[in-house]
N, C-alpha and C positions, 0 to 999 in steps of 0.2 A: 495600324493596326499590321499585325503579323495578315499577308497573305493565306497562309492557309492556317487551322489549327494545327499541332503537333499530333501527328502519326506515333510517332514511335514512345515507348515510357521514358526511355530519356532522354528524347529531345522535348516532351510535357517536363520535366523535372530540369532540363534546362534554363527552360520560357521561366517556372517559377521559380526559379533562379535568380532570375534576369530581374526580376519584375521585385521579389522581395529587396533587394541588394538597390535598386534606384527607390523604391520608397523608402528604406532606410532611410538614405543618404539627403534624399528631399530632404524627411523629414527631419533628417539632424543637425544639417548644413548648406540647404537650401536647394533650389533648382540648380542654381551656376555653379552649384561646388559637383551637381554628382554630374560627372563628366562619363563617360564611356568608358575612358579606360579605369578610371571607378569605379565605376558599374557593375564589369567586368572583372576585376579583382576582386571583390568582394564577391562576387558573384560565384569566385573562384572560375572561371569562363573565360574564352577566346572570343576577341576583339570581333573575330573572323565569326565565331558565333554566331556571333550580337547583329553580325549585321546580314547571317542570312535571315533574320529572325524581322530586322527591321533594316528602311532605308538612314534613318538616323536617328538623334535621341526625339527628333520633334512627333516621329512617326511612336516613339514608346509611350512619351507622352500622353501623345493621343490616343495607344490604346491603354495607357493604364488609368487615362480618363472615363473610359466605355465601361471597364470591369467596373471601377469605382462606380456605375450609375446605374451599371445594372445590379450589382450589388446592389445599390440603396432604391431600387423598383421593386426586385428581390422583396428585403422586406419591407415595403414600403403594402406589399401584398402582400401574402402572411399578417401584416399584421392587421390590415383590413377585414381578411374572412376569417381572424380568430376572435376580436377582439367585437362583442355585440352587444356590450351591457350600457349604454349609451357616452363613455368614454374613449371612443374611438379615434377622435384630436387627436388627446394626449396622446395615446399611445402608437399612433403615425407619426408623431412629431419624432418622440421615444425611440422608435424605428431610425428615424431620419438618422438620428443624431448619433446614434449606437454605428450606425454603421460609417460615419464620415471619422 
């Protein structure tokens, strides 16, 4: 995880581009193909910018895992609150699969 959330809009955008680029590379070519060089190139960012946010690829992976599970938890919670028709289990499972 990055040590602290970015404060400036430009920094938040850069982080978002790095996240999206990493996810795309991992989805299409696998984790091994998602090198820092390729991630930063796809994100139109610099390697230095990457290292100002993460200590390395494993820290980026941990950050992405955390983001994924935060999204799953949020969707699960929202589905739990909104479904009161007795079909809550199915809605929760759908929310989980949608997030993944």
